[in-house]
C-alpha positions in Angstrom: -29.5 -5.2 -10.9 -27.3 -7.6 -9.0 -24.4 -9.9 -9.9 -25.2 -13.4 -8.9 -22.5 -15.4 -7.1 -22.1 -19.0 -5.9 -19.9 -20.6 -3.4 -17.0 -22.9 -4.4 -14.8 -25.1 -2.2 -11.1 -24.6 -2.9 -8.1 -26.4 -1.5 -4.9 -24.4 -0.4 -2.3 -25.1 -3.2 0.5 -24.4 -0.6 -0.9 -27.0 1.9 -3.0 -29.7 0.1 -3.7 -31.3 3.5 -5.4 -28.3 4.9 -9.1 -28.4 4.9 -11.1 -26.8 1.9 -12.3 -23.2 2.3 -15.3 -21.8 0.6 -15.1 -18.7 -1.7 -17.5 -16.6 -3.7 -17.3 -16.8 -7.5 -19.4 -14.9 -10.1 -22.1 -16.8 -12.0 -22.1 -15.5 -15.7 -25.3 -14.0 -16.7 -24.9 -14.7 -20.5 -22.7 -13.0 -23.0 -23.0 -10.3 -25.7 -21.4 -10.6 -29.2 -20.4 -8.0 -31.7 -23.8 -8.3 -33.6 -25.9 -7.6 -30.5 -23.6 -4.7 -29.5 -24.0 -3.3 -33.1 -27.7 -3.6 -32.7 -27.8 -1.9 -29.4 -25.6 1.0 -30.5 -27.8 1.5 -33.7 -30.8 1.8 -31.6 -29.1 4.6 -29.5 -28.1 6.7 -32.5 -28.5 7.5 -36.2 -25.9 4.9 -37.4 -27.2 1.8 -38.9 -26.5 -1.7 -37.4 -24.3 -2.7 -40.4 -22.2 0.5 -40.0 -21.8 -0.2 -36.3 -20.7 -3.7 -37.0 -18.3 -2.5 -39.5 -16.9 -0.1 -37.1 -16.6 -2.6 -34.3 -14.8 -5.1 -36.7 -12.4 -2.4 -37.8 -11.8 -1.5 -34.0 -10.9 -5.2 -33.2 -8.5 -5.5 -36.2 -6.9 -2.3 -35.5 -6.4 -3.1 -31.7 -4.8 -6.4 -32.7 -2.5 -4.6 -35.3 -1.4 -1.9 -32.8 -0.7 -4.6 -30.0 1.4 -6.6 -32.4 3.5 -3.3 -32.8 4.1 -3.2 -29.2 1.9 0.0 -28.6 -0.5 0.6 -25.8 -4.0 0.9 -27.1 -5.9 3.6 -25.2 -9.7 3.5 -25.6 -10.7 6.6 -23.7 -13.0 6.1 -20.7 -13.0 2.3 -21.4 -9.3 1.7 -20.6 -5.9 0.6 -22.1 -4.7 -2.6 -23.7 -1.1 -3.6 -23.6 1.0 -6.7 -24.2 2.9 -8.0 -21.3 5.6 -10.8 -21.0 7.4 -12.8 -18.5 10.9 -14.2 -18.9 13.6 -16.4 -17.3 15.9 -14.4 -15.0 19.5 -14.5 -16.2 22.8 -13.5 -14.7 23.8 -10.8 -17.1 21.9 -8.5 -19.5 23.9 -9.9 -22.4 22.4 -13.3 -21.8 18.8 -12.1 -22.2 17.4 -12.8 -25.5 13.9 -13.5 -27.1 14.5 -17.2 -26.1 14.3 -16.1 -22.5 10.6 -15.0 -23.0 8.4 -17.6 -21.4 5.0 -16.3 -21.7 3.0 -13.4 -23.2 -0.4 -11.9 -22.3 -2.6 -8.9 -23.0 -3.2 -6.6 -20.0 -6.4 -4.5 -19.7 -6.2 -1.5 -17.5 -9.6 0.0 -16.8 -10.0 3.8 -16.9 -11.3 5.6 -13.9 -14.9 5.4 -15.1 -14.7 1.6 -15.3 -12.9 1.3 -12.0 -15.7 3.4 -10.3 -18.3 1.1 -11.7 -16.8 -1.6 -9.4 -17.5 0.5 -6.3 -21.3 0.5 -6.9 -22.0 -3.2 -7.6 -24.5 -5.3 -5.6 -24.4 -9.0 -5.3 -27.1 -11.7 -4.7 -26.3 -15.3 -3.8 -27.4 -17.9 -6.4 -30.3 -20.2 -5.2 -29.3 -23.7 -4.5 
């Protein structure tokens, strides 16, 4: 299997007068939802699809709960989820408060097995 990519023209945001350059971008090949994953998992083991879906739903709820507590969620060979933030820089430590926080995001750090997957990908250009 190959990952399909297309080419996209992009301007240089630091020099809008510069000519566009072309870059590769992945073309999504669909998506998979919880129900499909639950069905696939149930076909690979003795657990029912309904039980798999219940476990996946509980996993989602618990990941959200733990992230709200400021914890790193470690999912074994999959990777880790963690909340990150960016804030305004201030002159002294005493000036820094919750109001200085500008944005938050969730970081995903893939585990070694997931990172190794990236080393063995093949690519195919989308037909025009």
